[in-house]
Backbone as CSV, one residue per row, in Angstrom:
resi,resn,N_x,N_y,N_z,CA_x,CA_y,CA_z,C_x,C_y,C_z
1,MET,10.908,-17.985,-14.080,11.765,-16.181,-13.257,11.992,-15.351,-14.480
2,SER,11.858,-14.418,-14.462,12.419,-13.862,-15.438,13.148,-12.589,-15.085
3,SER,13.870,-11.850,-15.888,14.499,-10.477,-15.323,14.566,-9.970,-16.086
4,ILE,14.832,-8.068,-15.498,15.356,-7.324,-16.136,16.794,-6.674,-15.762
5,THR,16.946,-6.509,-16.716,18.877,-6.373,-16.952,18.991,-4.623,-16.832
6,PRO,20.300,-4.404,-16.201,19.883,-2.308,-16.780,20.458,-2.290,-17.845
7,PRO,20.303,-1.282,-19.172,20.505,-1.249,-20.419,22.452,-1.186,-20.137
8,ALA,22.823,-0.994,-20.997,24.714,-1.367,-21.244,25.291,-0.107,-20.933
9,SER,24.111,1.580,-21.007,24.385,2.371,-20.470,23.872,3.467,-19.373
10,ALA,23.925,2.666,-18.507,22.889,3.357,-17.032,23.266,4.459,-16.828
11,SER,22.905,5.376,-16.458,23.530,6.518,-16.187,22.634,7.091,-14.802
12,ALA,23.167,8.085,-14.214,22.478,8.275,-13.011,21.097,8.766,-12.785
13,SER,20.157,8.880,-12.076,18.848,9.136,-12.023,18.813,10.982,-12.564
14,VAL,17.893,10.776,-13.060,17.226,12.483,-13.527,16.575,13.067,-12.465
15,PRO,17.749,14.193,-12.234,17.601,15.036,-10.912,16.061,15.357,-10.910
16,LEU,15.309,15.147,-9.923,13.948,16.148,-9.975,13.836,16.770,-8.431
17,THR,13.199,17.872,-8.304,13.117,19.011,-7.170,12.216,17.761,-6.641
18,ALA,12.286,17.896,-5.162,11.027,17.057,-4.500,10.425,17.821,-3.811
19,PRO,8.816,18.083,-3.732,7.861,18.959,-3.330,8.175,18.488,-1.486
20,GLU,7.906,20.016,-1.335,7.491,19.900,0.130,6.965,19.187,0.784
21,SER,7.285,18.272,1.836,6.522,17.309,2.451,5.463,17.886,3.066
22,VAL,4.106,18.073,2.764,2.765,18.072,3.002,2.186,16.805,3.246
23,PRO,2.180,16.659,4.493,0.659,15.424,4.946,-0.434,15.780,3.921
24,GLY,-0.664,14.973,3.486,-2.273,14.826,2.146,-3.346,14.948,3.124
25,PRO,-4.240,15.428,2.937,-5.059,16.003,3.356,-6.389,14.291,3.633
26,VAL,-6.895,14.302,5.323,-7.892,13.096,5.249,-9.279,12.669,5.018
27,THR,-9.759,14.203,4.947,-11.009,14.393,4.528,-11.149,15.341,3.027
28,SER,-12.388,15.464,2.814,-12.402,16.341,1.339,-12.686,17.864,1.412
29,GLU,-12.041,18.154,2.841,-11.799,19.901,2.803,-10.404,20.127,2.746
30,GLY,-10.006,20.697,1.223,-8.648,20.861,1.269,-8.192,20.259,-0.010
31,LEU,-8.644,18.949,-0.383,-8.632,18.170,-1.211,-8.380,18.378,-2.690
32,GLY,-7.066,18.335,-3.073,-7.136,19.298,-4.692,-7.266,17.573,-5.779
33,VAL,-7.831,16.581,-5.333,-8.155,15.675,-6.744,-9.569,15.546,-6.012
34,ALA,-10.230,14.896,-7.476,-11.266,14.390,-7.309,-11.618,13.327,-5.990
35,VAL,-12.770,13.484,-5.461,-12.895,12.639,-4.213,-13.065,11.071,-5.186
36,ASP,-13.736,10.984,-6.487,-14.136,9.858,-6.854,-12.969,9.060,-7.524
37,ASP,-12.096,10.134,-7.732,-10.407,9.450,-7.964,-9.725,8.973,-6.787
38,VAL,-9.876,9.142,-5.011,-9.551,8.800,-4.597,-10.082,7.447,-3.857
39,ARG,-11.338,7.182,-3.755,-12.333,6.226,-3.641,-11.877,5.431,-5.250
40,ALA,-12.030,5.623,-6.343,-11.308,4.656,-7.630,-9.553,3.780,-6.808
41,VAL,-9.023,5.174,-6.500,-7.472,4.204,-6.458,-7.837,3.445,-4.445
42,GLU,-8.597,3.912,-3.663,-8.770,2.832,-2.696,-9.407,1.482,-2.780
43,GLU,-10.569,1.675,-3.843,-10.636,0.348,-4.326,-9.944,-0.605,-4.977
44,ARG,-8.901,0.011,-5.929,-7.547,-0.489,-6.384,-6.952,-1.648,-5.331
45,ALA,-6.814,-0.223,-4.421,-5.758,-0.770,-3.430,-5.921,-1.977,-2.532
46,ALA,-7.380,-1.829,-1.997,-8.292,-3.268,-1.708,-8.216,-4.112,-2.068
47,ARG,-8.375,-4.401,-3.513,-8.268,-5.497,-4.099,-6.449,-6.158,-4.444
48,ALA,-5.681,-4.724,-4.266,-4.301,-5.366,-4.453,-3.677,-6.063,-3.085
49,TRP,-4.327,-6.069,-2.105,-4.354,-6.319,-0.321,-5.169,-7.210,0.366
50,PRO,-5.381,-8.212,-0.519,-6.542,-8.976,-0.169,-7.090,-9.542,1.279
51,GLU,-8.450,-9.375,1.760,-8.076,-9.896,3.449,-8.628,-11.219,3.698
52,THR,-8.708,-12.235,4.429,-9.182,-13.471,4.252,-10.349,-13.655,3.945
53,ASP,-10.970,-12.698,4.841,-13.023,-12.951,4.919,-13.184,-12.182,5.420
54,HIS,-14.639,-11.337,4.815,-15.339,-9.884,5.349,-16.990,-10.009,5.088
55,LEU,-17.481,-9.405,5.479,-18.762,-8.849,5.539,-18.932,-7.982,5.255
56,MET,-19.719,-7.844,3.945,-20.709,-6.420,3.904,-22.284,-6.367,4.727
57,ARG,-21.639,-5.144,5.378,-22.772,-4.640,5.988,-23.433,-2.891,6.074
58,ASP,-24.531,-2.985,5.420,-24.999,-1.558,5.220,-23.678,-0.801,3.689
59,GLY,-23.319,-1.527,3.110,-22.334,-0.872,2.162,-21.250,-0.859,3.001
60,TRP,-20.836,-0.528,4.332,-19.377,-1.140,4.424,-18.826,-2.536,4.273
61,ARG,-17.505,-2.641,3.971,-16.828,-3.725,4.026,-15.962,-3.890,5.238
62,LEU,-16.617,-4.609,6.181,-15.526,-5.249,7.170,-14.376,-6.357,6.958
63,ARG,-13.564,-6.173,7.020,-12.922,-7.119,6.356,-11.836,-7.824,7.938
64,TYR,-11.706,-8.986,7.706,-10.834,-9.888,8.570,-10.191,-11.015,8.205
65,SER,-8.837,-11.086,8.889,-7.831,-11.990,8.453,-7.039,-12.110,9.423
66,PRO,-7.160,-13.966,9.990,-6.688,-14.107,11.179,-5.567,-14.256,11.297
67,GLY,-4.869,-13.979,12.244,-3.330,-14.378,12.042,-2.583,-13.435,11.702
68,VAL,-3.326,-12.269,10.249,-2.087,-11.337,9.749,-2.099,-10.221,10.424
69,PRO,-1.116,-9.905,10.833,-0.696,-8.515,12.360,-0.938,-7.268,10.885
70,ASN,-1.897,-7.292,10.082,-2.041,-6.052,9.047,-3.309,-5.220,9.400
71,ARG,-3.131,-3.818,9.514,-4.167,-2.838,9.756,-5.089,-3.009,8.547
72,ARG,-5.189,-3.129,7.545,-5.260,-2.644,6.753,-6.756,-4.265,6.192
73,ALA,-5.854,-5.175,6.316,-6.590,-6.818,6.263,-7.601,-7.011,7.527
74,ASN,-7.420,-5.985,8.395,-8.038,-6.030,9.708,-9.028,-4.514,10.135
75,SER,-9.799,-4.388,9.139,-10.208,-2.992,9.099,-11.609,-2.636,8.268
76,VAL,-12.673,-1.772,8.603,-13.578,-1.272,7.920,-13.123,-0.481,6.694
77,LEU,-13.547,-0.671,5.601,-13.277,-0.057,4.200,-14.689,0.509,4.093
78,PRO,-14.652,2.387,4.770,-15.796,2.317,4.348,-16.372,3.792,2.904
79,ILE,-16.223,3.338,2.210,-16.103,3.946,0.898,-17.070,3.834,-0.231
80,HIS,-18.393,3.466,0.546,-19.854,3.632,-0.120,-20.753,3.741,0.993
81,PRO,-21.944,4.578,0.023,-22.599,5.130,1.183,-23.649,3.749,2.329
82,LEU,-24.183,4.252,3.087,-24.650,3.255,4.006,-26.078,3.260,3.679
83,VAL,-26.425,1.616,3.432,-27.847,1.785,3.212,-28.865,1.934,4.169
84,THR,-28.807,2.434,5.237,-29.688,3.239,6.496,-29.280,3.831,6.589
85,ASP,-29.981,5.186,7.600,-29.392,5.399,8.241,-28.847,6.116,9.739
86,GLY,-28.641,4.795,9.972,-28.306,3.802,11.322,-27.284,4.008,11.469
87,LEU,-26.573,5.187,11.645,-24.569,5.374,11.711,-24.098,4.339,12.993
88,GLU,-24.932,5.013,14.144,-24.425,4.790,15.515,-24.817,3.257,15.346
89,THR,-25.531,2.752,14.855,-26.209,0.819,15.316,-25.104,0.710,14.332
90,VAL,-24.790,0.909,13.027,-23.623,-0.079,12.328,-22.426,0.452,12.908
91,ILE,-22.163,1.066,14.007,-21.066,1.581,14.278,-20.639,0.184,15.804
92,ASP,-21.548,-0.039,15.804,-22.383,-1.020,16.901,-22.027,-2.118,16.273
93,HIS,-22.403,-2.620,15.521,-22.496,-3.677,14.922,-20.820,-4.135,14.475
94,VAL,-20.373,-3.333,14.017,-18.727,-3.356,13.884,-18.154,-3.766,15.283
95,GLU,-18.515,-2.680,16.188,-17.270,-3.255,17.323,-17.738,-4.867,17.785
96,SER,-18.828,-4.966,17.937,-19.497,-6.511,18.011,-18.757,-7.367,16.729
97,PHE,-18.702,-7.572,15.689,-18.123,-8.286,15.151,-16.614,-8.486,15.276
98,TYR,-15.385,-6.949,15.547,-14.309,-7.418,15.530,-14.204,-8.041,17.285
99,GLY,-15.266,-7.374,17.831,-14.633,-7.703,19.427,-14.880,-9.094,19.336
100,GLU,-15.887,-9.977,18.765,-15.896,-11.250,18.903,-14.607,-12.004,18.163
101,ARG,-14.263,-11.359,17.470,-12.569,-11.904,16.506,-11.558,-11.459,17.455
102,GLY,-11.496,-11.163,18.452,-10.651,-10.362,19.524,-9.733,-9.929,19.111
103,LEU,-9.966,-8.907,18.171,-9.697,-7.180,17.522,-10.091,-6.553,17.585
104,PRO,-9.439,-5.143,18.053,-9.906,-4.081,18.058,-10.859,-3.488,16.495
105,SER,-12.149,-2.580,17.240,-12.790,-2.440,15.777,-11.976,-0.647,15.434
106,ARG,-11.683,-1.483,14.152,-10.668,-0.279,13.172,-11.314,-0.221,11.967
107,PHE,-11.533,1.356,11.620,-11.782,1.847,10.493,-10.737,2.620,9.512
108,MET,-10.313,2.632,8.531,-10.107,3.412,7.827,-10.484,4.295,6.889
109,VAL,-9.764,5.862,7.421,-10.600,6.983,7.223,-9.936,8.079,6.064
110,SER,-10.643,7.597,5.210,-9.793,8.763,4.137,-10.851,9.910,3.336
111,PRO,-10.556,10.717,2.639,-11.183,11.406,1.801,-12.865,11.028,0.971
112,ALA,-12.282,9.750,1.022,-13.746,8.985,0.141,-14.891,8.144,1.395
113,SER,-14.117,8.757,2.775,-15.277,7.772,3.473,-16.845,8.317,3.656
114,LEU,-17.594,7.500,3.860,-18.611,8.060,3.919,-19.311,7.475,5.394
115,PRO,-20.044,7.860,5.782,-20.526,9.432,5.379,-19.612,10.466,6.090
116,GLU,-19.881,11.569,5.234,-18.723,12.654,5.308,-18.561,12.513,7.285
117,ASN,-19.366,12.831,8.325,-18.884,13.227,9.454,-18.444,11.729,10.313
118,LEU,-17.688,10.795,9.838,-17.681,9.673,9.948,-16.230,9.833,10.918
119,ASP,-15.312,10.609,10.536,-14.254,10.552,11.334,-14.570,11.270,12.921
120,ARG,-15.389,12.233,12.239,-15.919,12.805,14.136,-16.365,12.478,14.167
121,VAL,-17.243,10.998,13.969,-18.423,10.655,14.868,-17.380,9.394,16.272
122,LEU,-16.452,9.008,15.159,-15.699,7.876,15.707,-14.769,8.227,16.821
123,GLU,-13.954,9.544,16.483,-13.290,10.600,17.813,-14.490,10.759,18.870
124,GLY,-15.432,10.977,18.762,-16.441,11.096,19.805,-16.674,9.860,20.818
125,ARG,-16.823,8.554,19.510,-16.693,7.090,20.753,-15.620,7.112,21.105
126,GLY,-14.588,7.623,20.905,-13.401,7.255,22.082,-12.426,6.598,21.035
127,TYR,-12.310,6.664,19.635,-11.326,5.787,18.671,-9.840,7.176,18.455
128,TYR,-9.059,6.091,18.478,-7.786,7.257,18.324,-7.360,6.327,17.184
129,ILE,-6.317,7.684,16.408,-5.747,7.655,15.150,-4.427,6.888,15.230
130,ASN,-4.112,6.079,14.583,-2.861,5.567,14.403,-2.576,5.510,12.557
131,ALA,-1.052,4.885,12.415,-0.650,5.160,11.173,-1.340,6.006,10.114
132,PRO,-0.687,7.386,10.109,-1.286,8.545,9.566,-0.718,8.049,8.246
133,THR,-1.055,7.744,7.051,-0.660,7.663,5.622,-1.094,8.376,4.782
134,ASP,-0.171,8.495,3.708,0.031,9.629,2.859,-0.440,8.506,1.406
135,VAL,-1.188,8.964,0.660,-1.179,8.091,-1.108,-0.459,8.993,-2.404
136,GLN,0.372,8.385,-2.933,1.298,8.985,-3.301,0.961,8.869,-5.334
137,TRP,0.654,9.250,-6.246,0.469,9.263,-7.690,1.588,9.560,-8.349
138,ALA,1.787,9.425,-9.508,2.819,9.662,-10.355,2.439,9.305,-11.659
139,ALA,3.470,9.256,-12.880,2.829,8.822,-14.330,3.977,7.903,-14.308
140,ALA,3.785,6.646,-14.899,4.911,5.959,-14.956,5.793,6.217,-15.874
141,ALA,5.911,7.149,-16.794,6.503,7.390,-17.564,7.696,8.169,-16.770
142,ASP,7.344,8.936,-15.978,7.968,9.700,-15.056,8.891,9.198,-13.842
143,VAL,8.475,7.992,-13.603,8.745,6.962,-12.935,9.561,6.181,-13.359
144,GLU,9.789,5.432,-14.749,11.018,5.027,-15.187,12.320,5.908,-15.604
145,LEU,11.692,7.295,-15.825,12.492,8.276,-16.137,13.845,8.360,-14.765
146,ALA,12.851,8.333,-13.256,14.185,8.880,-12.326,14.036,7.385,-11.744
147,ALA,13.598,6.249,-11.842,14.172,4.978,-11.292,15.386,4.285,-11.841
148,ASP,15.628,4.456,-12.907,17.339,3.746,-12.971,17.414,2.613,-12.614
149,VAL,17.172,1.304,-13.496,17.352,0.159,-13.461,19.052,-0.005,-13.462
150,ARG,20.020,0.442,-12.713,21.323,-0.508,-12.874,21.623,-1.348,-12.520
151,HIS,20.933,-2.387,-11.774,21.368,-3.803,-11.228,20.083,-4.480,-11.492
152,GLU,20.650,-5.809,-12.094,19.456,-7.116,-12.733,18.636,-7.401,-11.519
153,VAL,17.263,-7.344,-12.214,16.282,-7.642,-11.255,15.473,-8.490,-11.884
154,ARG,15.218,-9.773,-11.043,14.340,-11.055,-11.076,12.707,-10.660,-10.992
155,LEU,11.990,-11.086,-11.477,10.775,-10.887,-11.455,10.138,-12.644,-11.446
156,SER,8.806,-12.355,-10.622,8.138,-13.687,-10.476,7.266,-13.458,-10.224
157,SER,6.568,-14.719,-10.036,5.117,-14.569,-9.418,4.745,-15.403,-8.115
158,GLU,5.845,-15.884,-7.307,5.503,-17.064,-6.375,6.343,-16.178,-5.037
159,PRO,6.246,-16.011,-3.866,6.584,-15.383,-2.400,7.379,-16.297,-2.174
160,ASP,8.769,-17.046,-2.654,8.959,-17.541,-2.049,9.990,-17.288,-0.761
161,MET,10.333,-18.427,0.163,11.181,-17.795,1.792,12.626,-16.681,1.422
162,ASP,13.058,-17.078,0.148,14.038,-15.870,0.130,13.312,-14.452,0.071
163,TRP,12.301,-14.572,-0.527,11.114,-13.117,-0.995,11.089,-12.544,0.050
164,MET,10.144,-13.789,1.097,9.620,-12.947,1.778,10.555,-13.092,3.505
165,GLY,11.856,-13.182,3.524,12.470,-12.987,4.488,13.235,-11.796,4.313
166,VAL,13.382,-11.123,3.060,13.905,-9.965,3.369,12.330,-8.799,3.415
167,TYR,11.452,-9.143,2.743,10.103,-8.340,2.721,10.158,-8.326,4.402
168,MET,10.353,-9.634,5.454,9.298,-9.444,6.520,11.318,-9.255,6.760
169,GLU,11.847,-8.947,7.238,13.218,-8.906,8.150,12.991,-8.124,9.637
170,GLY,13.829,-9.307,10.090,13.472,-9.085,11.492,12.113,-9.660,12.420
171,VAL,11.187,-10.018,11.542,10.283,-11.192,11.680,10.568,-12.675,12.149
172,SER,10.688,-13.438,13.501,10.889,-14.631,13.429,9.780,-15.921,13.490
173,ASP,8.671,-15.236,13.485,7.620,-15.973,13.808,7.038,-16.368,12.371
174,SER,7.339,-18.002,11.880,7.261,-18.688,10.750,5.605,-18.351,10.557
175,ASP,5.063,-18.626,11.174,3.726,-18.856,11.315,3.461,-17.371,10.291
176,GLU,3.338,-16.515,11.248,2.983,-14.785,10.398,3.266,-14.363,9.268
177,ILE,4.704,-15.432,8.874,6.000,-15.218,7.437,4.697,-16.141,6.555
178,GLU,4.022,-17.252,6.756,3.093,-18.129,5.906,1.890,-17.100,5.941
179,LYS,0.891,-17.153,6.909,0.414,-15.987,6.722,-0.177,-14.585,5.607
180,LYS,1.059,-14.071,6.140,1.795,-12.817,4.802,1.946,-13.317,3.876
181,SER,2.541,-14.586,3.499,2.657,-15.332,2.081,1.409,-15.716,1.667
182,ASP,0.705,-16.123,2.312,-0.640,-16.692,2.000,-1.427,-15.251,1.236
183,LEU,-1.651,-14.475,1.776,-1.785,-13.018,1.377,-1.726,-12.434,0.176
184,ILE,-0.251,-12.109,-0.067,-0.141,-11.984,-1.473,-0.309,-12.952,-2.716
185,GLN,-0.186,-14.101,-2.010,-1.291,-15.456,-2.921,-2.343,-15.245,-3.349
186,ARG,-3.624,-14.133,-2.577,-4.561,-14.560,-2.916,-5.186,-12.946,-3.700
187,ILE,-4.117,-12.179,-4.269,-4.070,-11.128,-4.993,-4.782,-11.695,-6.355
188,GLY,-5.890,-10.840,-6.161,-6.986,-11.666,-7.340,-6.141,-11.097,-8.872
189,GLY,-5.886,-9.840,-9.109,-5.063,-9.508,-10.274,-4.138,-9.781,-10.801
190,GLU,-3.432,-9.177,-11.678,-1.873,-9.512,-12.101,-0.896,-8.861,-11.412
191,PHE,-0.101,-9.439,-10.731,1.175,-8.764,-10.000,2.527,-9.370,-10.106
192,VAL,3.336,-9.103,-9.558,4.837,-9.638,-9.707,5.277,-9.317,-8.519
193,LEU,6.903,-9.804,-8.602,7.525,-9.890,-7.102,8.659,-9.581,-7.738
194,ALA,9.414,-8.672,-7.628,10.665,-8.095,-7.553,11.842,-8.370,-6.405
195,ARG,13.027,-8.649,-7.098,13.977,-8.807,-6.361,15.439,-8.541,-7.341
196,VAL,16.669,-7.915,-5.647,17.885,-7.741,-6.621,18.530,-8.420,-5.295
197,THR,19.553,-9.402,-6.622,20.355,-10.446,-5.591,22.020,-9.681,-5.502
198,ALA,22.319,-9.577,-4.547,24.088,-9.295,-4.476,24.579,-10.246,-3.903
199,GLU,25.793,-10.387,-3.866,26.747,-11.158,-2.777,26.034,-12.559,-1.959
200,GLY,25.443,-13.241,-3.396,24.912,-14.843,-2.997,23.742,-14.529,-2.180
201,GLN,23.196,-13.464,-2.231,21.581,-13.651,-1.611,20.625,-12.324,-2.138
202,THR,19.135,-12.499,-1.770,18.246,-11.029,-2.351,18.146,-10.093,-0.784
203,VAL,18.496,-9.040,-1.130,18.786,-7.903,-0.546,17.833,-6.854,-1.160
204,SER,16.700,-6.554,-2.324,16.277,-5.842,-2.159,14.802,-5.995,-3.485
205,VAL,13.793,-6.121,-2.158,12.466,-6.624,-2.699,11.257,-5.925,-2.875
206,GLY,10.011,-6.499,-3.753,8.590,-5.426,-3.982,8.187,-6.066,-4.601
207,LEU,6.639,-5.632,-4.731,5.570,-6.002,-5.411,4.957,-4.979,-5.820
208,GLY,4.599,-5.316,-7.185,3.457,-4.521,-8.097,2.394,-5.301,-8.373
209,VAL,1.381,-4.435,-8.539,-0.317,-5.031,-8.311,-0.705,-3.882,-10.009
210,VAL,-1.199,-4.656,-11.309,-1.730,-3.657,-12.349,-3.018,-4.176,-11.881
211,ASP,-4.127,-3.098,-12.023,-5.643,-2.888,-12.094,-5.769,-1.877,-12.814
212,THR,-6.164,-2.066,-14.422,-7.217,-1.204,-14.968,-6.198,0.089,-15.123
213,GLY,-5.409,-0.155,-15.133,-3.986,1.206,-16.047,-3.425,1.991,-14.875
214,TRP,-3.633,1.307,-14.096,-2.454,1.584,-12.646,-1.776,0.381,-11.810
215,THR,-0.861,0.765,-12.128,0.260,-0.105,-10.916,0.296,0.167,-9.768
216,GLY,0.209,-0.660,-8.717,-0.025,-0.210,-7.250,1.680,-0.501,-6.501
217,ILE,2.568,-0.184,-5.932,3.730,-0.910,-5.764,3.537,-0.615,-3.739
218,PHE,3.963,-2.334,-3.514,3.720,-2.690,-2.446,4.806,-3.069,-1.776
219,CYS,5.166,-3.399,-0.561,6.280,-3.951,0.147,7.614,-4.127,-0.102
220,MET,8.088,-2.714,-0.583,9.378,-2.051,-0.591,10.140,-2.419,0.709
221,HIS,10.893,-3.331,0.119,11.714,-3.207,1.318,13.553,-3.543,0.580
222,THR,14.440,-3.227,1.567,15.848,-3.217,1.377,17.027,-3.996,2.656
223,LEU,16.886,-4.863,2.540,17.408,-5.183,4.068,18.706,-4.018,4.714
224,ASN,18.623,-3.802,5.779,19.069,-2.860,6.527,20.752,-2.805,5.864
225,THR,21.632,-3.920,6.084,23.115,-3.678,5.344,23.156,-3.523,4.008
226,HIS,22.539,-3.471,2.863,22.365,-2.911,1.752,21.857,-1.864,1.183
227,ARG,21.621,-0.815,2.329,20.897,0.423,1.958,22.105,1.058,1.089
228,ARG,21.139,2.275,0.961,21.894,3.174,-0.327,22.783,3.032,-1.077
229,CYS,22.366,2.060,-1.828,23.316,1.181,-3.128,22.749,1.592,-4.329
230,GLY,21.459,1.726,-3.839,20.623,1.772,-5.359,19.597,0.630,-5.974
231,TYR,19.459,-0.229,-4.880,18.568,-1.480,-4.890,17.271,-0.966,-4.848
232,ALA,16.684,-0.443,-3.993,15.378,0.091,-4.067,15.150,0.692,-5.580
233,ARG,15.980,1.776,-6.379,15.506,2.335,-6.997,15.504,1.415,-8.326
234,SER,16.320,0.160,-8.742,16.538,-0.500,-9.486,15.051,-1.577,-9.411
235,VAL,14.328,-1.674,-8.318,12.965,-2.628,-8.028,12.371,-1.907,-8.583
236,LEU,12.066,-0.467,-8.011,11.410,0.153,-8.386,10.806,0.259,-9.984
237,GLY,11.930,0.810,-10.712,12.480,0.948,-12.573,11.374,-0.134,-12.804
238,ALA,11.941,-1.596,-12.050,11.472,-2.611,-12.876,10.450,-2.958,-12.797
239,MET,9.698,-2.878,-11.535,7.967,-3.007,-11.442,7.273,-1.757,-12.029
240,THR,8.002,-0.439,-12.623,7.088,0.356,-13.173,7.357,-0.289,-14.919
241,ARG,8.483,-0.641,-15.718,8.545,-1.352,-16.774,7.349,-2.255,-16.881
242,TRP,7.270,-3.351,-15.938,6.263,-4.471,-16.217,5.298,-4.101,-16.315
243,GLY,4.936,-2.650,-15.245,3.396,-1.886,-15.427,2.971,-1.759,-16.547
244,GLN,3.836,-0.688,-17.270,3.710,-0.420,-18.244,2.946,-1.241,-19.287
245,GLU,4.096,-2.325,-19.554,4.196,-3.575,-20.216,2.851,-4.098,-20.082
246,LYS,1.852,-3.926,-18.924,0.170,-4.386,-18.940,-0.216,-3.458,-18.615
247,GLY,-0.155,-2.378,-19.049,-1.548,-1.183,-19.548,-0.769,-0.508,-18.932
248,GLY,-0.565,-0.333,-17.475,-0.163,0.585,-16.527,0.492,2.110,-16.680
249,SER,-0.401,2.694,-16.988,0.020,4.268,-17.261,0.895,4.914,-15.842
250,LYS,-0.331,4.858,-14.986,-0.299,5.744,-13.903,0.117,4.478,-12.801
251,MET,0.517,5.021,-11.705,1.412,4.545,-10.320,0.350,4.878,-8.700
252,TYR,0.581,4.321,-8.045,0.439,4.843,-7.116,0.886,4.359,-6.005
253,LEU,0.832,5.031,-4.537,1.745,3.583,-3.312,1.397,4.751,-2.096
254,GLN,1.595,3.710,-1.340,0.898,4.265,0.157,2.443,4.681,1.332
255,VAL,2.324,5.677,1.857,3.999,5.712,2.561,3.564,6.296,3.849
256,GLU,4.058,5.503,4.940,3.670,6.564,6.347,4.101,7.720,7.082
257,ARG,3.836,8.310,7.680,4.235,9.754,7.693,5.393,9.598,8.682
258,SER,5.590,8.220,9.738,6.426,8.161,9.755,7.905,7.489,9.735
259,ASN,7.595,7.551,8.365,9.138,7.350,7.334,9.471,8.242,6.448
260,PRO,9.989,9.054,7.192,10.438,10.587,5.990,11.680,9.927,5.001
261,GLY,12.196,8.741,5.172,13.490,8.546,3.958,12.519,7.441,3.020
262,ALA,11.360,6.961,3.202,10.805,6.735,2.247,9.937,7.752,1.679
263,ARG,9.245,8.342,2.065,8.818,9.758,1.384,9.273,10.588,0.796
264,THR,10.857,10.796,1.069,12.001,11.945,0.309,12.312,10.841,-1.269
265,PHE,12.299,9.307,-0.945,13.392,8.368,-1.827,12.049,8.368,-2.998
266,TYR,10.268,8.339,-2.398,9.628,8.438,-3.727,9.180,9.718,-4.447
267,GLU,9.439,10.674,-3.666,9.377,11.890,-4.417,10.405,12.208,-5.093
268,ARG,11.556,11.703,-4.826,12.666,12.161,-5.783,12.404,11.272,-7.294
269,ALA,11.293,10.011,-7.013,11.174,9.431,-7.943,9.755,9.872,-8.497
270,GLY,9.587,10.777,-8.354,8.161,11.644,-9.240,6.628,11.818,-8.462
271,PHE,6.399,10.815,-7.629,5.579,11.007,-6.925,5.459,12.034,-5.766
272,LEU,3.911,12.445,-5.742,3.306,13.117,-5.187,2.288,12.972,-4.391
273,THR,2.084,13.620,-2.757,1.340,13.429,-2.239,0.020,13.830,-2.414
274,ARG,-0.995,12.894,-2.750,-2.334,13.347,-3.389,-3.237,13.779,-2.018
275,TYR,-3.380,12.223,-1.140,-3.974,12.668,-0.793,-4.008,11.704,0.936
276,GLY,-4.536,11.532,1.920,-3.960,11.226,3.387,-5.553,9.543,3.768
277,TYR,-4.785,8.888,4.539,-5.518,8.485,5.462,-4.938,8.209,6.825
278,HIS,-5.791,7.337,7.465,-5.327,7.401,9.016,-6.425,6.166,9.245
279,TYR,-6.469,5.507,10.420,-7.065,4.747,11.118,-7.483,5.019,12.369
280,ARG,-8.450,5.004,12.155,-9.358,4.997,13.956,-9.657,3.980,14.749
281,THR,-9.142,3.874,15.859,-8.837,2.472,16.446,-9.504,2.484,17.569
282,LYS,-10.203,1.782,18.060,-10.867,1.387,19.350,-10.945,0.261,20.088
283,ASP,-10.283,-0.379,20.959,-10.207,-1.320,21.731,-11.479,-2.081,22.282
284,VAL,-12.200,-3.085,21.755,-13.230,-3.373,22.407,-13.747,-4.490,23.520
């Protein structure tokens, strides 16, 4: 386990004016970035948070992770064209696939989703929206300036129980914790687990995944009793430096729109909302 210590002259973070918190578009209409760039980030994010098993159906990836209560790992990733023109038929197959496994049928819909009318078709079939999320990007150099590593951060490659206990604060189901730990260990690319320790316990954690020039930030969490002490800023800064050493000059993350505190935190660190996604879900 390595560590990143704060510089001797650590100072306050560079003040940044946070942009207005405007939700990112979920469709290509009004999108301020190229759809190909959205697709490239979504492919990286899919590799960074791998499912247990999947089925490829007409170009779509049907993801399935038994015992893992996570939408991404149990949803369709429809970012490549269908091999056939039978959209309704393929959706029927999706509903059968998840229904046989005792799960709701769920699609992750973003500006990169294909066909472009998928969101409207799902709505017409009774799918409801949940977990609207914004995807934010930033230059790693900008985040490093704003993050300010003022606490010692330890880096490792193994999600031990202390790290998992903070990340999954409030979860008491040991089986659920174990399955989520297994998911992290299935990450195919290079990743790092960061933590800050205070008063003899781990109080703040994060996960960084490097993939072809981008560092994805996941699993950021600080114990409720240790908020507003700068721990998360140190975790983010340490993962930013680690990512830069691995060639990650750009960074991305996902933040749910229902979490304004996290949105403000990331915007002050230099992240800007580029697009959004949501899940379309139907109980089958």
